[in-house]
gemmi code that builds the backbone of each chain (N, CA, C; Angstrom):
import gemmi

chains = {
    "A": [
        ("UNK", (-119.882, -94.070, 41.900), (-119.578, -92.812, 42.254), (-118.584, -92.417, 40.784)),
        ("UNK", (-118.718, -91.715, 39.626), (-118.093, -91.886, 38.664), (-117.992, -90.309, 38.144)),
        ("UNK", (-117.233, -90.081, 37.344), (-116.602, -88.713, 37.005), (-117.766, -88.561, 35.603)),
        ("UNK", (-118.399, -87.365, 35.918), (-119.429, -86.730, 35.093), (-118.919, -86.474, 33.302)),
        ("UNK", (-117.927, -85.468, 33.941), (-117.028, -84.818, 33.043), (-115.458, -84.638, 33.746)),
        ("UNK", (-114.834, -84.845, 32.994), (-112.915, -85.058, 33.109), (-112.319, -84.027, 31.468)),
        ("UNK", (-112.096, -82.949, 31.854), (-111.537, -82.436, 31.025), (-110.735, -81.332, 31.756)),
        ("UNK", (-108.907, -81.714, 31.217), (-108.199, -80.914, 31.791), (-107.510, -79.975, 30.538)),
        ("UNK", (-108.000, -78.582, 30.173), (-107.325, -78.085, 28.965), (-105.891, -77.565, 29.363)),
        ("UNK", (-104.735, -77.858, 28.547), (-103.448, -77.651, 28.463), (-103.612, -76.248, 28.848)),
        ("UNK", (-102.810, -75.738, 29.723), (-102.725, -74.146, 30.284), (-101.913, -73.346, 29.040)),
        ("UNK", (-102.743, -72.143, 28.654), (-102.172, -71.239, 27.565), (-103.236, -71.279, 26.281)),
        ("UNK", (-103.981, -72.790, 26.134), (-104.733, -72.628, 25.179), (-105.838, -71.893, 25.625)),
        ("UNK", (-106.110, -71.798, 24.068), (-107.862, -71.121, 24.647), (-108.774, -72.106, 24.994)),
        ("UNK", (-109.957, -71.265, 25.857), (-111.122, -72.014, 26.047), (-112.206, -72.273, 25.446)),
        ("UNK", (-112.522, -73.153, 25.041), (-113.985, -73.048, 24.330), (-115.068, -74.024, 24.907)),
        ("UNK", (-114.678, -74.945, 26.001), (-116.464, -75.456, 26.848), (-116.944, -74.217, 27.634)),
        ("UNK", (-117.432, -74.950, 28.302), (-118.199, -74.343, 29.197), (-117.165, -73.593, 30.469)),
        ("UNK", (-117.458, -72.306, 31.067), (-116.506, -71.655, 32.430), (-117.515, -71.288, 33.396)),
        ("UNK", (-116.764, -71.106, 34.910), (-117.276, -71.198, 35.920), (-116.522, -70.222, 36.567)),
        ("UNK", (-117.593, -69.042, 36.705), (-117.391, -68.036, 37.222), (-117.525, -68.030, 38.665)),
        ("UNK", (-116.410, -67.625, 39.725), (-116.318, -67.930, 41.454), (-116.291, -66.569, 41.762)),
        ("UNK", (-116.803, -65.549, 41.921), (-116.798, -64.381, 42.763), (-116.992, -63.936, 44.015)),
        ("UNK", (-116.438, -63.841, 45.052), (-116.375, -63.785, 46.333), (-116.194, -62.251, 46.504)),
        ("UNK", (-117.377, -62.004, 47.373), (-117.771, -60.724, 47.680), (-117.528, -60.401, 49.346)),
        ("UNK", (-116.896, -59.386, 49.464), (-116.492, -58.885, 51.049), (-117.736, -57.988, 51.342)),
        ("UNK", (-118.490, -58.650, 52.322), (-119.875, -57.843, 52.728), (-119.709, -57.106, 54.299)),
        ("UNK", (-119.521, -56.205, 54.877), (-119.289, -55.872, 56.297), (-120.757, -56.465, 57.012)),
        ("UNK", (-120.846, -56.888, 58.418), (-121.237, -57.292, 58.874), (-122.472, -56.875, 59.289)),
        ("UNK", (-123.995, -56.978, 59.422), (-125.212, -56.009, 59.136), (-125.544, -55.374, 57.733)),
        ("UNK", (-124.839, -55.842, 56.770), (-124.977, -55.227, 55.751), (-125.541, -56.300, 54.506)),
        ("UNK", (-125.919, -57.455, 55.173), (-126.570, -58.396, 54.433), (-127.564, -57.951, 53.109)),
        ("UNK", (-128.456, -57.696, 53.818), (-130.041, -57.540, 53.203), (-129.884, -56.183, 52.162)),
        ("UNK", (-128.663, -55.405, 52.220), (-128.326, -54.427, 51.074), (-127.697, -54.862, 50.524)),
        ("UNK", (-126.581, -55.780, 50.627), (-125.845, -56.228, 49.339), (-126.674, -57.282, 48.699)),
        ("UNK", (-127.341, -57.912, 49.302), (-128.338, -58.889, 48.460), (-129.699, -58.117, 47.731)),
        ("UNK", (-129.831, -57.112, 47.933), (-130.750, -56.717, 46.635), (-129.900, -56.004, 46.012)),
        ("UNK", (-128.757, -55.309, 46.315), (-127.878, -54.780, 45.122), (-127.579, -56.061, 44.480)),
        ("UNK", (-127.143, -57.111, 44.790), (-127.039, -58.090, 43.688), (-127.991, -58.613, 43.224)),
        ("UNK", (-128.918, -58.522, 43.516), (-130.361, -59.590, 42.496), (-130.586, -58.411, 41.910)),
        ("UNK", (-130.628, -57.329, 41.875), (-130.589, -56.240, 40.819), (-129.457, -56.574, 39.351)),
        ("UNK", (-128.442, -56.330, 40.020), (-127.298, -57.095, 38.988), (-127.465, -58.237, 38.652)),
        ("UNK", (-127.526, -59.356, 38.833), (-127.457, -60.524, 38.349), (-128.578, -60.491, 37.205)),
        ("UNK", (-129.737, -59.905, 37.330), (-131.049, -59.971, 36.140), (-130.397, -59.463, 35.058)),
        ("UNK", (-129.491, -58.376, 34.850), (-128.717, -58.246, 33.870), (-128.050, -59.622, 33.218)),
        ("UNK", (-127.308, -59.959, 34.242), (-126.472, -61.251, 33.512), (-127.395, -62.802, 32.978)),
        ("UNK", (-128.620, -62.753, 33.943), (-129.159, -64.008, 33.586), (-129.748, -63.901, 32.208)),
        ("UNK", (-129.632, -62.918, 31.978), (-130.478, -62.334, 30.355), (-129.715, -62.464, 29.349)),
        ("UNK", (-128.322, -62.750, 29.551), (-127.582, -62.785, 28.016), (-127.224, -64.275, 27.766)),
        ("UNK", (-126.673, -64.234, 26.580), (-126.653, -65.109, 25.738), (-125.590, -65.957, 26.427)),
        ("UNK", (-125.770, -67.344, 26.366), (-124.875, -68.004, 27.018), (-124.769, -68.305, 28.598)),
        ("UNK", (-125.868, -67.860, 29.498), (-125.708, -67.645, 30.989), (-126.218, -68.867, 31.100)),
        ("UNK", (-125.650, -69.654, 31.873), (-126.569, -71.117, 32.151), (-127.095, -71.449, 33.553)),
        ("UNK", (-126.182, -70.809, 34.722), (-126.895, -71.185, 36.126), (-126.099, -70.096, 36.870)),
        ("UNK", (-126.695, -69.883, 38.424), (-125.677, -69.291, 39.265), (-126.427, -70.056, 40.103)),
        ("UNK", (-125.409, -69.965, 41.594), (-125.743, -70.005, 42.713), (-125.163, -68.476, 43.988)),
        ("UNK", (-126.059, -68.534, 44.500), (-125.433, -67.500, 45.008), (-125.345, -68.010, 46.681)),
        ("UNK", (-124.334, -68.128, 46.863), (-123.805, -68.684, 48.678), (-124.080, -67.840, 49.723)),
        ("UNK", (-124.219, -67.836, 50.427), (-123.392, -67.312, 52.143), (-123.179, -67.986, 52.790)),
        ("UNK", (-122.073, -67.575, 53.510), (-121.390, -68.517, 54.684), (-122.077, -68.882, 55.792)),
        ("UNK", (-122.074, -70.136, 56.190), (-122.487, -70.576, 57.354), (-122.228, -69.368, 58.896)),
        ("UNK", (-121.083, -69.881, 58.493), (-120.703, -68.619, 59.651), (-119.969, -67.366, 59.716)),
        ("UNK", (-120.054, -66.356, 60.249), (-119.565, -64.988, 59.744), (-118.445, -64.614, 59.878)),
        ("UNK", (-117.469, -65.562, 60.425), (-115.995, -65.036, 60.567), (-115.439, -65.218, 59.465)),
        ("UNK", (-116.018, -65.982, 58.090), (-115.154, -66.061, 56.913), (-115.070, -64.876, 55.974)),
        ("UNK", (-113.807, -64.413, 55.557), (-113.468, -62.771, 55.105), (-114.105, -62.671, 54.137)),
        ("UNK", (-114.692, -63.346, 53.043), (-115.856, -63.249, 52.254), (-116.412, -64.219, 52.521)),
        ("UNK", (-117.961, -63.629, 52.727), (-119.113, -64.519, 53.208), (-120.085, -64.428, 52.010)),
        ("UNK", (-120.283, -64.111, 51.144), (-120.637, -64.426, 49.944), (-120.061, -64.642, 48.609)),
        ("UNK", (-120.538, -65.895, 48.247), (-119.729, -66.180, 46.722), (-120.907, -66.773, 45.906)),
        ("UNK", (-120.681, -65.716, 44.846), (-121.579, -66.148, 43.748), (-120.308, -67.453, 42.523)),
        ("UNK", (-121.344, -68.250, 42.639), (-120.828, -69.396, 41.228), (-122.106, -69.591, 39.849)),
        ("UNK", (-121.375, -69.221, 38.726), (-122.020, -69.157, 37.991), (-121.377, -69.564, 36.534)),
        ("UNK", (-122.357, -70.173, 35.747), (-121.485, -71.437, 34.735), (-122.211, -70.586, 33.122)),
        ("UNK", (-121.108, -70.474, 32.204), (-121.690, -69.749, 31.027), (-121.363, -71.288, 30.086)),
        ("UNK", (-122.003, -70.862, 28.970), (-121.704, -72.017, 27.724), (-119.939, -71.740, 27.153)),
        ("UNK", (-119.626, -70.619, 27.409), (-117.922, -70.425, 26.920), (-117.474, -69.021, 27.406)),
        ("UNK", (-116.316, -69.292, 27.381), (-115.938, -67.956, 27.750), (-116.110, -66.684, 27.189)),
        ("UNK", (-116.272, -67.121, 25.365), (-116.551, -65.969, 24.788), (-117.919, -65.647, 25.026)),
        ("UNK", (-118.895, -66.090, 25.685), (-120.151, -65.400, 25.983), (-120.097, -64.586, 27.282)),
        ("UNK", (-119.282, -65.586, 28.206), (-118.645, -64.439, 29.422), (-118.358, -63.266, 29.110)),
        ("UNK", (-117.312, -63.158, 28.596), (-116.499, -62.053, 27.990), (-117.634, -60.845, 27.095)),
        ("UNK", (-118.356, -61.385, 26.593), (-118.819, -60.598, 25.753), (-120.361, -60.248, 26.718)),
        ("UNK", (-120.570, -60.798, 27.683), (-121.809, -60.207, 28.860), (-120.973, -59.032, 29.479)),
        ("UNK", (-120.019, -58.996, 29.349), (-119.242, -58.061, 29.989), (-118.515, -56.842, 29.581)),
        ("UNK", (-119.084, -56.995, 28.300), (-118.239, -55.966, 27.540), (-119.568, -55.113, 26.937)),
        ("UNK", (-120.581, -54.736, 27.441), (-121.196, -54.197, 26.986), (-121.981, -52.879, 27.790)),
        ("UNK", (-122.146, -51.518, 27.046), (-122.779, -50.423, 28.124), (-123.794, -50.712, 29.178)),
        ("UNK", (-124.685, -51.707, 29.044), (-125.339, -51.806, 30.386), (-124.404, -52.715, 31.040)),
        ("UNK", (-123.619, -53.499, 30.776), (-122.851, -54.371, 31.891), (-122.224, -52.866, 32.862)),
        ("UNK", (-121.707, -52.217, 31.975), (-121.078, -50.898, 32.836), (-121.957, -49.958, 33.575)),
        ("UNK", (-123.125, -50.247, 33.046), (-123.849, -49.068, 33.842), (-124.513, -50.148, 35.659)),
        ("UNK", (-124.499, -51.058, 35.577), (-125.280, -52.159, 36.584), (-124.078, -52.376, 37.607)),
        ("UNK", (-122.780, -52.457, 36.821), (-121.686, -52.774, 37.906), (-121.063, -51.684, 38.565)),
        ("UNK", (-121.382, -50.462, 38.290), (-121.072, -49.100, 38.639), (-122.117, -48.064, 39.012)),
        ("UNK", (-123.251, -48.993, 39.199), (-124.445, -48.593, 39.994), (-123.830, -48.269, 41.625)),
        ("UNK", (-124.435, -47.053, 42.072), (-124.136, -46.805, 43.403), (-124.438, -47.541, 44.542)),
        ("UNK", (-123.625, -48.265, 45.414), (-123.350, -48.919, 46.602), (-122.515, -50.131, 46.339)),
        ("UNK", (-121.602, -50.311, 45.059), (-121.358, -51.669, 44.681), (-119.709, -51.224, 45.411)),
        ("UNK", (-119.629, -49.881, 45.687), (-118.344, -49.766, 46.231), (-117.927, -50.211, 47.447)),
        ("UNK", (-119.202, -50.533, 48.424), (-118.795, -50.855, 49.625), (-118.667, -52.387, 49.936)),
        ("UNK", (-118.891, -52.905, 48.610), (-119.432, -54.664, 48.430), (-117.816, -55.026, 47.542)),
        ("UNK", (-116.358, -55.130, 48.022), (-115.515, -55.533, 47.265), (-115.736, -56.930, 46.729)),
        ("UNK", (-115.457, -57.243, 45.547), (-115.715, -58.712, 44.944), (-114.141, -58.643, 44.633)),
        ("UNK", (-113.978, -60.313, 44.450), (-112.745, -60.921, 43.842), (-112.940, -62.224, 42.584)),
        ("UNK", (-113.599, -61.994, 41.188), (-114.112, -63.114, 40.485), (-112.832, -63.482, 39.689)),
        ("UNK", (-112.725, -64.890, 39.688), (-111.966, -65.463, 38.765), (-112.777, -66.702, 37.899)),
        ("UNK", (-112.528, -66.342, 36.937), (-112.916, -68.049, 35.921), (-112.242, -69.284, 36.050)),
        ("UNK", (-113.208, -69.932, 35.933), (-112.535, -71.533, 35.918), (-113.219, -72.332, 34.987)),
        ("UNK", (-112.195, -73.687, 34.741), (-112.785, -74.750, 33.885), (-113.051, -75.865, 34.863)),
        ("UNK", (-114.450, -76.720, 34.868), (-114.314, -77.937, 35.484), (-113.878, -78.717, 35.309)),
        ("UNK", (-112.919, -79.610, 36.187), (-111.657, -80.502, 35.589), (-112.230, -81.902, 36.169)),
        ("UNK", (-112.925, -82.090, 37.279), (-113.808, -83.521, 37.700), (-114.924, -83.054, 37.896)),
        ("UNK", (-115.959, -83.616, 37.767), (-117.013, -83.649, 38.467), (-117.663, -85.063, 39.242)),
        ("UNK", (-118.607, -85.386, 40.078), (-118.663, -86.106, 40.603), (-120.541, -85.694, 41.598)),
        ("UNK", (-121.188, -86.926, 40.826), (-122.622, -86.382, 41.049), (-123.105, -87.526, 41.650)),
    ],
    "B": [
        ("UNK", (-136.846, -66.720, 33.668), (-135.748, -66.972, 34.641), (-136.181, -66.982, 35.985)),
        ("UNK", (-136.411, -67.933, 36.514), (-137.028, -68.072, 37.650), (-135.899, -68.398, 39.086)),
        ("UNK", (-136.282, -68.182, 40.403), (-135.416, -68.727, 41.401), (-135.891, -70.029, 41.702)),
        ("UNK", (-135.135, -71.314, 41.378), (-135.420, -72.561, 41.852), (-134.964, -73.005, 43.498)),
        ("UNK", (-134.422, -71.975, 44.229), (-134.365, -72.157, 45.382), (-133.928, -70.785, 45.918)),
        ("UNK", (-134.466, -70.362, 47.313), (-134.143, -69.408, 47.682), (-134.869, -69.225, 49.493)),
        ("UNK", (-133.612, -69.454, 49.995), (-134.239, -69.485, 51.240), (-132.602, -68.966, 52.311)),
        ("UNK", (-132.993, -67.844, 53.099), (-132.307, -66.869, 53.928), (-132.334, -67.658, 55.223)),
        ("UNK", (-131.510, -68.341, 55.796), (-131.521, -68.583, 57.147), (-131.148, -67.459, 58.260)),
        ("UNK", (-131.763, -67.181, 59.117), (-130.630, -66.321, 60.016), (-129.763, -66.559, 60.577)),
        ("UNK", (-128.759, -65.255, 60.601), (-127.403, -65.672, 60.957), (-127.429, -66.341, 62.562)),
        ("UNK", (-127.114, -67.420, 62.867), (-126.939, -67.473, 64.069), (-127.590, -68.999, 64.635)),
        ("UNK", (-128.351, -69.394, 63.794), (-129.495, -70.111, 63.873), (-128.878, -71.336, 63.319)),
        ("UNK", (-129.190, -72.536, 63.640), (-128.077, -73.919, 63.372), (-128.868, -74.111, 62.077)),
        ("UNK", (-128.075, -75.034, 60.986), (-128.369, -74.935, 59.403), (-128.839, -76.571, 59.634)),
        ("UNK", (-129.889, -76.887, 58.821), (-130.360, -77.900, 58.852), (-130.210, -78.614, 57.533)),
        ("UNK", (-130.371, -78.018, 56.368), (-130.463, -77.838, 55.010), (-129.053, -78.030, 54.546)),
        ("UNK", (-129.399, -78.463, 52.759), (-127.840, -78.593, 52.110), (-127.060, -77.207, 52.592)),
        ("UNK", (-125.911, -77.941, 52.636), (-124.566, -76.777, 52.546), (-123.574, -77.427, 51.426)),
        ("UNK", (-122.859, -76.144, 51.163), (-121.833, -76.185, 50.058), (-120.814, -76.047, 50.529)),
        ("UNK", (-119.528, -76.710, 50.466), (-118.511, -76.172, 50.526), (-117.738, -75.469, 49.498)),
        ("UNK", (-116.963, -74.535, 49.469), (-116.078, -73.966, 48.853), (-114.639, -73.873, 49.451)),
        ("UNK", (-113.624, -74.458, 48.810), (-112.318, -75.106, 49.116), (-111.229, -74.901, 47.858)),
        ("UNK", (-110.683, -73.432, 48.354), (-109.675, -72.953, 47.571), (-108.613, -73.386, 48.115)),
        ("UNK", (-107.635, -73.637, 46.802), (-106.242, -74.692, 47.016), (-105.100, -73.674, 46.084)),
        ("UNK", (-103.946, -73.192, 47.236), (-102.556, -72.515, 46.599), (-101.982, -73.624, 45.787)),
        ("UNK", (-101.756, -73.646, 44.539), (-100.963, -74.790, 43.692), (-99.892, -73.899, 43.161)),
        ("UNK", (-98.600, -74.215, 43.424), (-97.815, -73.556, 42.445), (-97.612, -73.879, 41.262)),
        ("UNK", (-97.447, -73.052, 40.659), (-97.014, -73.479, 38.966), (-96.461, -74.804, 38.724)),
        ("UNK", (-96.703, -75.265, 37.743), (-96.029, -76.781, 37.450), (-96.163, -77.667, 38.112)),
        ("UNK", (-96.978, -77.695, 39.606), (-97.418, -79.052, 40.135), (-98.885, -79.018, 40.224)),
        ("UNK", (-99.691, -79.003, 39.141), (-101.087, -79.183, 38.836), (-101.270, -80.751, 39.027)),
        ("UNK", (-100.437, -81.317, 38.150), (-100.528, -82.895, 38.012), (-100.461, -83.698, 39.431)),
        ("UNK", (-99.173, -83.218, 40.254), (-99.028, -83.684, 41.532), (-100.366, -83.005, 42.369)),
        ("UNK", (-100.875, -81.893, 42.505), (-101.928, -81.683, 42.892), (-103.246, -82.529, 43.133)),
        ("UNK", (-103.837, -82.920, 41.409), (-104.605, -83.134, 41.350), (-104.694, -85.101, 41.421)),
        ("UNK", (-103.851, -85.211, 41.381), (-103.592, -87.003, 41.860), (-103.893, -86.986, 43.360)),
        ("UNK", (-102.836, -86.149, 44.269), (-103.292, -86.568, 45.523), (-104.638, -85.684, 45.625)),
        ("UNK", (-105.353, -84.901, 45.104), (-106.564, -84.705, 45.297), (-107.936, -85.543, 45.158)),
        ("UNK", (-107.590, -86.576, 43.969), (-108.679, -87.524, 43.372), (-108.224, -88.766, 44.970)),
        ("UNK", (-107.206, -88.983, 45.300), (-107.522, -89.991, 46.089), (-107.716, -89.416, 47.496)),
        ("UNK", (-107.859, -88.615, 47.298), (-108.797, -87.658, 48.780), (-110.008, -87.399, 49.059)),
        ("UNK", (-110.500, -87.137, 47.658), (-111.867, -87.097, 47.381), (-112.432, -88.427, 47.272)),
        ("UNK", (-111.931, -89.481, 46.803), (-112.620, -90.871, 46.930), (-112.939, -90.901, 48.220)),
        ("UNK", (-112.551, -90.449, 49.337), (-112.657, -90.916, 50.982), (-114.510, -90.050, 50.807)),
        ("UNK", (-114.097, -89.066, 50.308), (-115.804, -88.189, 50.826), (-116.778, -88.387, 49.994)),
        ("UNK", (-116.450, -88.757, 48.571), (-117.809, -89.356, 47.875), (-118.448, -90.181, 48.529)),
        ("UNK", (-117.734, -91.227, 49.328), (-118.194, -92.357, 50.145), (-118.716, -92.036, 50.932)),
        ("UNK", (-119.409, -90.608, 51.813), (-119.521, -90.535, 52.955), (-121.229, -90.475, 53.125)),
        ("UNK", (-121.816, -90.639, 53.963), (-123.235, -90.482, 54.109), (-123.521, -88.975, 53.991)),
        ("UNK", (-124.428, -88.560, 53.327), (-124.861, -87.140, 52.930), (-124.135, -86.240, 52.104)),
        ("UNK", (-122.896, -87.565, 51.372), (-122.287, -86.440, 49.912), (-123.031, -86.364, 48.808)),
        ("UNK", (-123.486, -85.078, 48.022), (-123.838, -85.081, 46.906), (-123.433, -84.892, 45.559)),
        ("UNK", (-122.113, -84.009, 45.610), (-122.008, -83.994, 44.350), (-120.939, -82.915, 44.903)),
        ("UNK", (-119.678, -82.944, 43.509), (-118.373, -81.938, 43.487), (-118.142, -81.298, 42.513)),
        ("UNK", (-117.390, -80.570, 42.335), (-117.206, -79.987, 40.555), (-115.472, -79.579, 41.825)),
        ("UNK", (-114.427, -80.330, 40.773), (-113.199, -79.443, 41.092), (-112.866, -78.522, 39.636)),
        ("UNK", (-112.370, -77.499, 39.974), (-112.547, -76.246, 39.047), (-110.779, -75.881, 39.474)),
        ("UNK", (-110.332, -75.546, 37.708), (-109.333, -74.835, 37.918), (-109.206, -73.821, 37.463)),
        ("UNK", (-108.428, -72.648, 37.379), (-108.414, -71.125, 36.815), (-108.434, -70.927, 35.373)),
        ("UNK", (-109.170, -70.150, 34.621), (-108.204, -70.568, 33.051), (-107.330, -69.590, 33.035)),
        ("UNK", (-106.847, -68.362, 33.778), (-105.726, -67.917, 33.644), (-104.891, -68.501, 35.326)),
        ("UNK", (-103.529, -68.394, 34.984), (-102.435, -68.763, 35.612), (-101.944, -68.184, 36.742)),
        ("UNK", (-102.898, -66.486, 36.833), (-102.394, -65.576, 37.645), (-103.154, -65.840, 38.976)),
        ("UNK", (-104.182, -66.365, 39.246), (-105.145, -66.234, 40.136), (-104.427, -67.045, 41.460)),
        ("UNK", (-104.866, -66.391, 42.545), (-104.010, -66.854, 43.722), (-104.060, -68.259, 44.145)),
        ("UNK", (-105.574, -68.646, 44.060), (-106.039, -70.018, 44.504), (-106.190, -70.474, 42.883)),
        ("UNK", (-105.464, -71.475, 42.151), (-106.156, -71.462, 40.999), (-106.899, -72.934, 40.669)),
        ("UNK", (-106.971, -73.900, 42.050), (-107.903, -75.152, 41.947), (-109.269, -74.704, 43.342)),
        ("UNK", (-110.422, -74.674, 42.521), (-111.379, -74.759, 43.490), (-112.514, -75.505, 43.738)),
        ("UNK", (-112.555, -76.559, 44.869), (-113.536, -77.458, 44.813), (-115.044, -76.912, 45.357)),
        ("UNK", (-116.211, -77.170, 44.771), (-117.111, -76.823, 45.321), (-118.092, -78.269, 45.598)),
        ("UNK", (-118.349, -78.698, 46.417), (-118.644, -79.845, 47.172), (-120.147, -79.581, 47.891)),
        ("UNK", (-121.292, -80.057, 47.004), (-122.459, -80.340, 48.192), (-123.078, -81.630, 49.047)),
        ("UNK", (-123.384, -80.926, 50.523), (-123.802, -82.429, 51.111), (-125.384, -82.215, 51.445)),
        ("UNK", (-125.804, -83.043, 51.936), (-127.128, -83.063, 52.561), (-127.625, -82.133, 53.571)),
        ("UNK", (-126.370, -82.040, 54.812), (-126.669, -81.167, 55.938), (-125.372, -80.919, 56.576)),
        ("UNK", (-125.198, -79.964, 57.068), (-124.089, -79.624, 57.721), (-123.310, -80.606, 58.935)),
        ("UNK", (-124.593, -81.268, 59.615), (-123.958, -82.485, 60.257), (-123.365, -83.825, 59.668)),
        ("UNK", (-123.946, -84.069, 58.585), (-123.143, -84.945, 57.690), (-121.945, -84.559, 56.918)),
        ("UNK", (-122.028, -82.998, 57.041), (-120.581, -82.930, 56.579), (-119.337, -82.700, 57.803)),
        ("UNK", (-119.961, -82.364, 58.713), (-119.213, -82.502, 60.091), (-118.672, -83.849, 60.308)),
        ("UNK", (-119.561, -84.926, 60.000), (-119.552, -86.082, 60.576), (-118.523, -86.624, 59.616)),
        ("UNK", (-118.624, -86.817, 58.386), (-117.372, -86.970, 57.547), (-115.954, -86.548, 58.057)),
        ("UNK", (-115.492, -85.164, 58.269), (-114.781, -84.486, 59.338), (-114.313, -84.765, 60.319)),
        ("UNK", (-115.194, -85.792, 61.060), (-114.608, -86.506, 62.277), (-114.170, -87.975, 62.522)),
        ("UNK", (-113.730, -88.508, 61.727), (-113.120, -89.902, 61.236), (-111.803, -89.864, 61.380)),
        ("UNK", (-111.439, -91.333, 61.599), (-110.107, -91.722, 61.718), (-109.414, -91.596, 60.336)),
        ("UNK", (-110.728, -92.229, 59.517), (-109.944, -92.237, 58.344), (-109.781, -90.643, 57.256)),
        ("UNK", (-110.545, -89.925, 57.637), (-110.416, -88.261, 57.299), (-109.033, -87.756, 57.943)),
        ("UNK", (-108.870, -88.049, 59.258), (-107.518, -87.954, 59.447), (-106.389, -88.144, 59.146)),
        ("UNK", (-106.384, -89.769, 58.257), (-105.426, -90.417, 57.360), (-105.330, -89.421, 56.421)),
        ("UNK", (-106.471, -89.306, 55.537), (-106.331, -88.806, 54.062), (-106.031, -87.490, 54.226)),
        ("UNK", (-106.466, -86.841, 55.170), (-105.765, -85.453, 55.183), (-104.533, -85.032, 55.553)),
        ("UNK", (-103.817, -85.722, 55.975), (-102.496, -85.682, 56.613), (-101.541, -86.831, 56.306)),
        ("UNK", (-102.085, -87.351, 54.516), (-101.252, -87.541, 53.561), (-100.091, -87.005, 53.301)),
        ("UNK", (-99.111, -87.572, 52.828), (-97.669, -86.985, 52.912), (-98.110, -85.779, 51.409)),
        ("UNK", (-97.576, -84.834, 51.093), (-97.615, -83.776, 50.237), (-98.612, -82.775, 50.122)),
        ("UNK", (-99.655, -83.093, 50.966), (-100.638, -81.796, 51.159), (-100.242, -80.735, 51.291)),
        ("UNK", (-98.690, -80.930, 52.581), (-98.487, -79.302, 53.223), (-97.997, -78.392, 52.104)),
        ("UNK", (-98.013, -79.227, 50.966), (-97.571, -77.967, 49.595), (-98.964, -77.387, 49.130)),
        ("UNK", (-99.987, -77.449, 49.488), (-101.079, -77.158, 49.101), (-102.054, -76.767, 49.757)),
        ("UNK", (-101.645, -75.374, 50.578), (-102.533, -74.764, 51.429), (-103.802, -74.424, 50.822)),
        ("UNK", (-105.092, -75.178, 51.966), (-106.126, -74.428, 51.052), (-106.669, -73.823, 52.276)),
        ("UNK", (-108.447, -73.351, 51.356), (-108.907, -72.143, 52.721), (-110.730, -72.911, 52.535)),
        ("UNK", (-110.849, -73.664, 53.435), (-112.415, -74.526, 52.780), (-113.135, -73.460, 53.937)),
        ("UNK", (-114.873, -72.869, 53.408), (-115.540, -72.406, 54.203), (-116.959, -72.927, 53.262)),
        ("UNK", (-117.642, -73.015, 54.587), (-118.928, -73.771, 54.541), (-120.276, -72.700, 54.223)),
        ("UNK", (-120.898, -73.377, 52.985), (-121.637, -72.138, 52.586), (-123.653, -72.785, 52.707)),
        ("UNK", (-124.541, -71.985, 52.903), (-125.663, -72.242, 52.370), (-126.229, -71.392, 50.581)),
        ("UNK", (-126.709, -72.072, 50.006), (-127.289, -71.447, 48.977), (-128.531, -70.751, 49.324)),
        ("UNK", (-128.583, -69.077, 48.616), (-129.356, -68.206, 49.306), (-130.398, -67.971, 47.726)),
        ("UNK", (-129.850, -68.346, 46.680), (-130.614, -67.813, 45.285), (-129.783, -68.983, 44.366)),
        ("UNK", (-130.798, -69.343, 43.418), (-130.314, -70.185, 42.409), (-130.902, -70.130, 41.542)),
        ("UNK", (-130.704, -69.853, 40.164), (-131.106, -69.285, 39.047), (-130.660, -70.342, 37.863)),
        ("UNK", (-131.786, -71.034, 37.331), (-131.169, -72.061, 36.332), (-131.909, -71.739, 35.009)),
    ],
}
model = gemmi.Model(1)
for chain_id, residues in chains.items():
    chain = gemmi.Chain(chain_id)
    for i, (resn, *xyz) in enumerate(residues, 1):
        res = gemmi.Residue()
        res.name, res.seqid = resn, gemmi.SeqId(i, " ")
        for name, pos in zip(("N", "CA", "C"), xyz):
            atom = gemmi.Atom()
            atom.name, atom.element = name, gemmi.Element(name[0])
            atom.pos, atom.b_iso = gemmi.Position(*pos), 0.0
            res.add_atom(atom)
        chain.add_residue(res)
    model.add_chain(chain)
structure = gemmi.Structure()
structure.add_model(model)
structure.setup_entities()
């Protein structure tokens, strides 16, 4: 078992390597299908943007989690991630009717340790 | 861009496929090195357990996140994950001195949509 990647950037320096978005969603019980449909339509925008690498949309095994759905998406760089969030089309997809029911908590990360 | 895996289990049914742990940690500013050292020692236990697949330890790009460190780990099954959390060695590593300073919020998920 080895570390495939180990990189700790000093805080405060600009980030140039790959980044990972971890975005948690509050989804009321009984509205999973509605959320998932909306999310799929929105994610089609992001997966077409330059620098997009991958995503995994997760749903909690148990229903008692505060944030039952979590998207983990990787991008080539923070600059690519920011650019994808600065377009007119971005503003249109994230303000689509329905999203107000599913508050999210997006945070951007770097991978410090990876084990495969 | 295609979905490499798409699997939505009905709520309430038992989970037999792969699972993903997303574990968030509160780490006070200035204590990153102390947390990371403790986490590396603990993760050595988990990466040796049957059914462990992979992990990515993430640190937030910005310091204002509530949970600045997040571990995303995949396991072959929920049964493997539970077994790894039911041993005497598990109890020893997670009660090691130091952990009380870094509260965590672990939640178990299934992957619903994957795009690579």
